[in-house]
MMTF fields as JSON, N, C-alpha, C and O atoms, coordinates in Angstrom:
{
  "mmtfVersion": "1.0.0",
  "mmtfProducer": "UNKNOWN",
  "numBonds": 315,
  "numAtoms": 316,
  "numGroups": 79,
  "numChains": 1,
  "numModels": 1,
  "chainsPerModel": [1],
  "groupsPerChain": [79],
  "chainIdList": ["A"],
  "bondAtomList": [4, 2, 8, 6, 12, 10, 16, 14, 20, 18, 24, 22, 28, 26, 32, 30, 36, 34, 40, 38, 44, 42, 48, 46, 52, 50, 56, 54, 60, 58, 64, 62, 68, 66, 72, 70, 76, 74, 80, 78, 84, 82, 88, 86, 92, 90, 96, 94, 100, 98, 104, 102, 108, 106, 112, 110, 116, 114, 120, 118, 124, 122, 128, 126, 132, 130, 136, 134, 140, 138, 144, 142, 148, 146, 152, 150, 156, 154, 160, 158, 164, 162, 168, 166, 172, 170, 176, 174, 180, 178, 184, 182, 188, 186, 192, 190, 196, 194, 200, 198, 204, 202, 208, 206, 212, 210, 216, 214, 220, 218, 224, 222, 228, 226, 232, 230, 236, 234, 240, 238, 244, 242, 248, 246, 252, 250, 256, 254, 260, 258, 264, 262, 268, 266, 272, 270, 276, 274, 280, 278, 284, 282, 288, 286, 292, 290, 296, 294, 300, 298, 304, 302, 308, 306, 312, 310],
  "bondOrderList": [1, 1, 1, 1, 1, 1, 1, 1, 1, 1, 1, 1, 1, 1, 1, 1, 1, 1, 1, 1, 1, 1, 1, 1, 1, 1, 1, 1, 1, 1, 1, 1, 1, 1, 1, 1, 1, 1, 1, 1, 1, 1, 1, 1, 1, 1, 1, 1, 1, 1, 1, 1, 1, 1, 1, 1, 1, 1, 1, 1, 1, 1, 1, 1, 1, 1, 1, 1, 1, 1, 1, 1, 1, 1, 1, 1, 1, 1],
  "groupList": [{"groupName": "MET", "atomNameList": ["N", "CA", "C", "O"], "elementList": ["N", "C", "C", "O"], "formalChargeList": [0, 0, 0, 0], "bondAtomList": [1, 0, 2, 1, 3, 2], "bondOrderList": [1, 1, 2], "singleLetterCode": "M", "chemCompType": "L-PEPTIDE LINKING"}, {"groupName": "GLY", "atomNameList": ["N", "CA", "C", "O"], "elementList": ["N", "C", "C", "O"], "formalChargeList": [0, 0, 0, 0], "bondAtomList": [1, 0, 2, 1, 3, 2], "bondOrderList": [1, 1, 2], "singleLetterCode": "G", "chemCompType": "PEPTIDE LINKING"}, {"groupName": "VAL", "atomNameList": ["N", "CA", "C", "O"], "elementList": ["N", "C", "C", "O"], "formalChargeList": [0, 0, 0, 0], "bondAtomList": [1, 0, 2, 1, 3, 2], "bondOrderList": [1, 1, 2], "singleLetterCode": "V", "chemCompType": "L-PEPTIDE LINKING"}, {"groupName": "LEU", "atomNameList": ["N", "CA", "C", "O"], "elementList": ["N", "C", "C", "O"], "formalChargeList": [0, 0, 0, 0], "bondAtomList": [1, 0, 2, 1, 3, 2], "bondOrderList": [1, 1, 2], "singleLetterCode": "L", "chemCompType": "L-PEPTIDE LINKING"}, {"groupName": "TYR", "atomNameList": ["N", "CA", "C", "O"], "elementList": ["N", "C", "C", "O"], "formalChargeList": [0, 0, 0, 0], "bondAtomList": [1, 0, 2, 1, 3, 2], "bondOrderList": [1, 1, 2], "singleLetterCode": "Y", "chemCompType": "L-PEPTIDE LINKING"}, {"groupName": "GLU", "atomNameList": ["N", "CA", "C", "O"], "elementList": ["N", "C", "C", "O"], "formalChargeList": [0, 0, 0, 0], "bondAtomList": [1, 0, 2, 1, 3, 2], "bondOrderList": [1, 1, 2], "singleLetterCode": "E", "chemCompType": "L-PEPTIDE LINKING"}, {"groupName": "LYS", "atomNameList": ["N", "CA", "C", "O"], "elementList": ["N", "C", "C", "O"], "formalChargeList": [0, 0, 0, 0], "bondAtomList": [1, 0, 2, 1, 3, 2], "bondOrderList": [1, 1, 2], "singleLetterCode": "K", "chemCompType": "L-PEPTIDE LINKING"}, {"groupName": "ASN", "atomNameList": ["N", "CA", "C", "O"], "elementList": ["N", "C", "C", "O"], "formalChargeList": [0, 0, 0, 0], "bondAtomList": [1, 0, 2, 1, 3, 2], "bondOrderList": [1, 1, 2], "singleLetterCode": "N", "chemCompType": "L-PEPTIDE LINKING"}, {"groupName": "HIS", "atomNameList": ["N", "CA", "C", "O"], "elementList": ["N", "C", "C", "O"], "formalChargeList": [0, 0, 0, 0], "bondAtomList": [1, 0, 2, 1, 3, 2], "bondOrderList": [1, 1, 2], "singleLetterCode": "H", "chemCompType": "L-PEPTIDE LINKING"}, {"groupName": "ILE", "atomNameList": ["N", "CA", "C", "O"], "elementList": ["N", "C", "C", "O"], "formalChargeList": [0, 0, 0, 0], "bondAtomList": [1, 0, 2, 1, 3, 2], "bondOrderList": [1, 1, 2], "singleLetterCode": "I", "chemCompType": "L-PEPTIDE LINKING"}, {"groupName": "ALA", "atomNameList": ["N", "CA", "C", "O"], "elementList": ["N", "C", "C", "O"], "formalChargeList": [0, 0, 0, 0], "bondAtomList": [1, 0, 2, 1, 3, 2], "bondOrderList": [1, 1, 2], "singleLetterCode": "A", "chemCompType": "L-PEPTIDE LINKING"}, {"groupName": "THR", "atomNameList": ["N", "CA", "C", "O"], "elementList": ["N", "C", "C", "O"], "formalChargeList": [0, 0, 0, 0], "bondAtomList": [1, 0, 2, 1, 3, 2], "bondOrderList": [1, 1, 2], "singleLetterCode": "T", "chemCompType": "L-PEPTIDE LINKING"}, {"groupName": "ASP", "atomNameList": ["N", "CA", "C", "O"], "elementList": ["N", "C", "C", "O"], "formalChargeList": [0, 0, 0, 0], "bondAtomList": [1, 0, 2, 1, 3, 2], "bondOrderList": [1, 1, 2], "singleLetterCode": "D", "chemCompType": "L-PEPTIDE LINKING"}, {"groupName": "PRO", "atomNameList": ["N", "CA", "C", "O"], "elementList": ["N", "C", "C", "O"], "formalChargeList": [0, 0, 0, 0], "bondAtomList": [1, 0, 2, 1, 3, 2], "bondOrderList": [1, 1, 2], "singleLetterCode": "P", "chemCompType": "L-PEPTIDE LINKING"}, {"groupName": "PHE", "atomNameList": ["N", "CA", "C", "O"], "elementList": ["N", "C", "C", "O"], "formalChargeList": [0, 0, 0, 0], "bondAtomList": [1, 0, 2, 1, 3, 2], "bondOrderList": [1, 1, 2], "singleLetterCode": "F", "chemCompType": "L-PEPTIDE LINKING"}, {"groupName": "GLN", "atomNameList": ["N", "CA", "C", "O"], "elementList": ["N", "C", "C", "O"], "formalChargeList": [0, 0, 0, 0], "bondAtomList": [1, 0, 2, 1, 3, 2], "bondOrderList": [1, 1, 2], "singleLetterCode": "Q", "chemCompType": "L-PEPTIDE LINKING"}, {"groupName": "SER", "atomNameList": ["N", "CA", "C", "O"], "elementList": ["N", "C", "C", "O"], "formalChargeList": [0, 0, 0, 0], "bondAtomList": [1, 0, 2, 1, 3, 2], "bondOrderList": [1, 1, 2], "singleLetterCode": "S", "chemCompType": "L-PEPTIDE LINKING"}, {"groupName": "TRP", "atomNameList": ["N", "CA", "C", "O"], "elementList": ["N", "C", "C", "O"], "formalChargeList": [0, 0, 0, 0], "bondAtomList": [1, 0, 2, 1, 3, 2], "bondOrderList": [1, 1, 2], "singleLetterCode": "W", "chemCompType": "L-PEPTIDE LINKING"}, {"groupName": "ARG", "atomNameList": ["N", "CA", "C", "O"], "elementList": ["N", "C", "C", "O"], "formalChargeList": [0, 0, 0, 0], "bondAtomList": [1, 0, 2, 1, 3, 2], "bondOrderList": [1, 1, 2], "singleLetterCode": "R", "chemCompType": "L-PEPTIDE LINKING"}, {"groupName": "CYS", "atomNameList": ["N", "CA", "C", "O"], "elementList": ["N", "C", "C", "O"], "formalChargeList": [0, 0, 0, 0], "bondAtomList": [1, 0, 2, 1, 3, 2], "bondOrderList": [1, 1, 2], "singleLetterCode": "C", "chemCompType": "L-PEPTIDE LINKING"}],
  "groupTypeList": [0, 1, 2, 3, 4, 5, 6, 6, 7, 8, 9, 10, 4, 2, 11, 9, 12, 7, 13, 12, 6, 1, 7, 9, 14, 12, 8, 15, 11, 16, 7, 5, 9, 16, 5, 2, 17, 6, 5, 9, 17, 5, 12, 17, 12, 2, 18, 2, 10, 9, 3, 11, 1, 16, 1, 12, 18, 8, 14, 19, 10, 1, 8, 7, 3, 10, 13, 13, 13, 1, 2, 16, 5, 12, 12, 18, 12, 5, 13],
  "groupIdList": [1, 2, 3, 4, 5, 6, 7, 8, 9, 10, 11, 12, 13, 14, 15, 16, 17, 18, 19, 20, 21, 22, 23, 24, 25, 26, 27, 28, 29, 30, 31, 32, 33, 34, 35, 36, 37, 38, 39, 40, 41, 42, 43, 44, 45, 46, 47, 48, 49, 50, 51, 52, 53, 54, 55, 56, 57, 58, 59, 60, 61, 62, 63, 64, 65, 66, 67, 68, 69, 70, 71, 72, 73, 74, 75, 76, 77, 78, 79],
  "secStructList": [7, 7, 3, 3, 3, 3, 3, 3, 6, 6, 3, 3, 3, 3, 3, 3, 7, 7, 4, 4, 4, 6, 6, 7, 5, 7, 2, 2, 2, 2, 2, 2, 2, 2, 2, 2, 2, 2, 2, 2, 2, 2, 7, 6, 6, 7, 7, 3, 3, 3, 3, 3, 3, 1, 1, 1, 1, 7, 1, 7, 7, 7, 5, 7, 7, 1, 7, 7, 6, 6, 7, 7, 2, 2, 2, 2, 2, 7, 7],
  "xCoordList": [-71.344, -71.578, -70.765, -70.742, -70.088, -69.258, -69.952, -69.43, -71.158, -71.889, -73.362, -73.952, -73.938, -75.373, -76.043, -75.504, -77.215, -77.937, -79.398, -80.036, -79.911, -81.307, -81.812, -81.066, -83.081, -83.674, -84.941, -85.81, -85.037, -86.231, -86.496, -85.595, -87.739, -88.166, -87.233, -86.81, -86.912, -86.082, -84.613, -83.852, -84.21, -82.824, -82.204, -82.766, -81.033, -80.278, -79.232, -78.439, -79.24, -78.261, -77.31, -77.72, -76.04, -75.023, -74.027, -73.437, -73.849, -72.955, -71.87, -72.161, -70.622, -69.5, -69.473, -69.341, -69.596, -69.826, -68.719, -68.909, -67.564, -66.441, -65.664, -64.472, -66.336, -65.707, -64.483, -63.613, -64.403, -63.246, -61.949, -60.868, -62.048, -60.871, -60.901, -60.344, -61.532, -61.55, -62.352, -62.108, -63.321, -64.151, -63.314, -63.61, -62.247, -61.379, -62.12, -63.11, -61.616, -62.144, -61.373, -60.356, -61.858, -61.28, -61.993, -62.858, -61.634, -62.196, -63.718, -64.417, -64.233, -65.675, -66.409, -67.413, -65.911, -66.561, -66.551, -67.54, -65.436, -65.342, -66.37, -67.026, -66.507, -67.499, -68.919, -69.747, -69.194, -70.542, -70.924, -72.047, -70.002, -70.347, -70.515, -71.307, -69.785, -69.978, -71.388, -72.03, -71.862, -73.22, -74.276, -75.287, -74.042, -74.988, -75.067, -76.161, -73.907, -73.922, -74.678, -75.399, -74.519, -75.274, -76.773, -77.562, -77.149, -78.566, -79.122, -80.223, -78.371, -78.798, -78.917, -79.888, -77.934, -77.916, -79.156, -79.713, -79.583, -80.715, -82.071, -83.104, -82.089, -83.34, -83.769, -83.209, -84.754, -85.205, -85.908, -86.177, -86.202, -86.85, -85.848, -86.235, -84.567, -83.525, -83.133, -82.8, -83.176, -82.809, -81.468, -80.824, -81.051, -79.772, -79.259, -80.036, -77.931, -77.309, -76.406, -75.668, -76.481, -75.633, -74.704, -75.163, -73.403, -72.39, -71.809, -71.391, -71.784, -71.263, -70.544, -70.563, -69.912, -69.228, -69.745, -70.133, -69.752, -70.188, -69.163, -67.993, -69.63, -68.732, -68.574, -69.194, -67.733, -67.555, -66.112, -65.773, -65.25, -63.853, -63.443, -62.656, -63.98, -63.515, -64.687, -65.698, -64.541, -65.459, -64.977, -65.713, -63.738, -63.14, -61.629, -61.136, -60.906, -59.453, -58.779, -57.551, -59.568, -59.012, -59.002, -59.755, -58.143, -58.062, -57.227, -56.275, -57.582, -56.835, -55.483, -55.423, -54.403, -53.06, -52.399, -51.264, -53.086, -52.531, -52.409, -53.27, -51.334, -51.181, -52.253, -52.724, -52.635, -53.603, -53.027, -51.807, -53.864, -53.37, -52.488, -52.803, -51.385, -50.486, -49.408, -48.589, -49.374, -48.341, -47.292, -47.596, -46.047, -44.956, -44.4, -44.702, -43.58, -42.921, -42.028, -41.963, -41.334, -40.468, -41.292, -40.877, -42.473, -43.323, -43.814, -43.94, -44.089, -44.573, -43.511, -43.83, -42.224, -41.132, -40.717, -40.018, -41.13, -40.735, -41.491, -42.683, -40.79, -41.458, -42.455, -43.09],
  "yCoordList": [-11.347, -10.589, -9.308, -8.622, -8.973, -7.784, -6.551, -5.442, -6.743, -5.617, -5.75, -6.826, -4.635, -4.591, -3.792, -2.788, -4.244, -3.553, -3.417, -4.374, -2.199, -1.918, -0.901, -0.027, -1.022, -0.075, 0.491, -0.254, 1.828, 2.523, 3.739, 4.533, 3.875, 5.078, 5.442, 6.592, 4.492, 4.693, 4.965, 5.37, 4.75, 4.989, 3.664, 2.944, 3.345, 2.155, 2.569, 3.48, 1.897, 2.145, 0.958, -0.163, 1.209, 0.168, 0.494, 1.574, -0.46, -0.235, -1.296, -2.491, -0.86, -1.78, -2.087, -1.179, -3.356, -3.731, -4.621, -5.821, -4.014, -4.706, -3.696, -3.485, -3.071, -1.962, -2.36, -1.525, -3.612, -4.039, -3.989, -3.881, -4.065, -4.008, -2.784, -2.818, -1.721, -0.473, -0.556, 0.208, -1.49, -1.668, -1.927, -1.419, -2.738, -3.047, -3.885, -4.551, -3.832, -4.645, -5.959, -6.067, -6.945, -8.279, -8.989, -8.405, -10.24, -10.975, -11.073, -10.824, -11.431, -11.583, -10.267, -10.228, -9.199, -7.893, -7.423, -6.878, -7.636, -7.245, -7.983, -7.381, -9.284, -10.061, -9.603, -9.466, -9.369, -8.964, -7.602, -7.417, -6.658, -5.328, -5.351, -4.583, -6.215, -6.366, -6.847, -6.35, -7.807, -8.326, -7.266, -7.165, -6.485, -5.426, -4.38, -3.932, -3.978, -2.971, -3.496, -2.744, -4.795, -5.371, -5.3, -4.955, -5.633, -5.592, -4.171, -3.972, -3.197, -1.795, -1.363, -0.709, -1.726, -1.337, -1.839, -1.141, -3.048, -3.669, -3.293, -3.635, -2.604, -2.238, -0.834, 0.163, -0.763, 0.514, 1.369, 2.545, 0.802, 1.555, 2.391, 3.339, 2.04, 2.772, 4.015, 3.935, 5.162, 6.43, 6.977, 7.763, 6.552, 7.003, 5.936, 5.215, 5.847, 4.913, 5.694, 6.586, 5.341, 5.959, 4.881, 3.842, 5.123, 4.188, 4.726, 5.882, 3.881, 4.282, 3.102, 1.988, 3.357, 2.3, 2.224, 3.238, 1.019, 0.828, 1.393, 1.577, 1.66, 2.147, 3.655, 4.345, 4.145, 5.593, 6.037, 7.191, 5.125, 5.49, 5.584, 6.455, 4.681, 4.607, 4.496, 3.863, 5.112, 4.817, 3.522, 2.537, 3.522, 2.331, 2.537, 3.526, 1.592, 1.7, 1.2, 1.199, 0.78, 0.34, -1.167, -1.87, -1.654, -3.073, -3.777, -3.202, -5.007, -5.8, -6.171, -6.859, -5.72, -5.99, -7.175, -7.523, -7.798, -8.969, -10.122, -10.3, -10.912, -12.048, -13.105, -13.262, -13.825, -14.9, -15.977, -16.107, -16.737, -17.806, -18.778, -19.149, -19.183, -20.145, -19.534, -20.27, -18.222, -17.559, -17.0, -16.176, -17.455, -17.01, -15.674, -15.22, -15.055, -13.79, -14.004, -13.143, -15.153, -15.443, -15.539, -15.043, -16.185, -16.31, -14.947, -14.706, -14.059, -12.719, -11.896, -11.056, -12.138, -11.339, -11.785, -11.046, -12.983, -13.472, -12.729, -12.456, -12.394, -11.671, -12.526, -12.055],
  "zCoordList": [170.027, 168.807, 168.851, 169.873, 167.736, 167.7, 167.164, 167.274, 166.569, 165.996, 166.372, 166.278, 166.797, 167.083, 165.974, 165.507, 165.559, 164.5, 164.9, 165.339, 164.735, 165.055, 164.039, 163.598, 163.674, 162.742, 163.363, 163.817, 163.378, 163.881, 163.013, 162.742, 162.58, 161.854, 160.701, 160.593, 159.851, 158.662, 158.99, 158.112, 160.235, 160.649, 161.074, 161.899, 160.502, 160.887, 161.917, 161.679, 163.053, 164.114, 164.16, 164.46, 163.86, 163.854, 164.958, 164.982, 165.877, 167.015, 167.046, 167.097, 167.014, 167.207, 168.702, 169.522, 169.054, 170.448, 170.999, 171.201, 171.238, 171.858, 172.707, 172.482, 173.683, 174.408, 175.233, 175.48, 175.658, 176.46, 175.663, 176.242, 174.346, 173.485, 172.576, 171.479, 173.01, 172.246, 170.963, 170.029, 170.904, 169.703, 168.458, 167.377, 168.63, 167.491, 166.459, 166.761, 165.244, 164.158, 164.113, 163.427, 164.84, 164.716, 163.565, 162.912, 163.321, 162.191, 162.288, 161.305, 163.456, 163.652, 163.42, 162.709, 164.018, 163.882, 162.427, 161.937, 161.749, 160.344, 159.494, 158.644, 159.725, 158.976, 159.288, 158.387, 160.561, 160.967, 160.395, 159.926, 160.431, 159.934, 158.41, 157.864, 157.733, 156.29, 155.978, 155.053, 156.746, 156.545, 156.866, 156.172, 157.905, 158.272, 157.166, 156.82, 156.598, 155.528, 154.316, 153.661, 154.009, 152.891, 153.16, 152.281, 154.388, 154.758, 154.646, 154.132, 155.121, 155.043, 153.58, 153.199, 152.768, 151.357, 150.631, 149.784, 150.966, 150.277, 150.867, 150.292, 151.99, 152.663, 152.22, 152.677, 151.337, 150.798, 151.852, 151.61, 153.002, 154.079, 154.884, 155.567, 154.803, 155.549, 154.761, 153.579, 155.431, 154.781, 155.261, 154.566, 156.461, 156.997, 157.954, 158.58, 158.057, 159.0, 159.941, 159.525, 161.209, 162.234, 162.771, 163.246, 162.697, 163.182, 164.473, 164.544, 165.498, 166.793, 167.437, 166.912, 168.576, 169.323, 170.744, 171.326, 171.307, 172.695, 173.667, 173.332, 174.869, 175.915, 175.873, 175.064, 176.761, 176.856, 176.626, 176.889, 176.132, 175.929, 174.462, 174.091, 173.618, 172.238, 171.275, 171.578, 170.128, 169.027, 168.387, 168.342, 167.89, 167.302, 167.27, 166.728, 167.855, 167.915, 166.636, 166.544, 165.659, 164.385, 164.252, 164.926, 163.377, 163.089, 164.16, 164.688, 164.474, 165.445, 164.845, 163.826, 165.468, 164.961, 165.652, 165.326, 166.596, 167.285, 166.3, 165.439, 166.426, 165.508, 165.761, 166.887, 164.716, 164.904, 165.826, 165.923, 166.49, 167.361, 166.583, 165.453, 167.199, 166.574, 165.705, 165.154, 165.56, 164.754, 165.698, 166.56, 165.53, 166.409, 165.926, 164.822, 166.774, 166.4, 165.179, 164.301, 165.118, 163.958, 162.678, 161.631, 162.761, 161.587, 161.119, 159.918, 162.063, 161.714, 161.007, 160.165, 161.353, 160.785, 159.396, 158.704, 158.962, 157.64, 156.557, 156.699, 155.454, 154.355, 153.611, 152.667]
}
């Protein structure tokens, strides 16, 4: 799982959980966090959300820029 979600006392805690790769937003993590935000939005009991990252080095290194499996360097360079 790329995202952890917990709710306590009207507070939603969302943690990006991929510390080995700098908590990057890969496809799975992006989908999971989208679902968590929808859940938070629809939960009238949540008053605030805290977003954090696992580990002690990175909050989030951004989007995964690695090519998808099966895509060659030549394919990446084509317009």
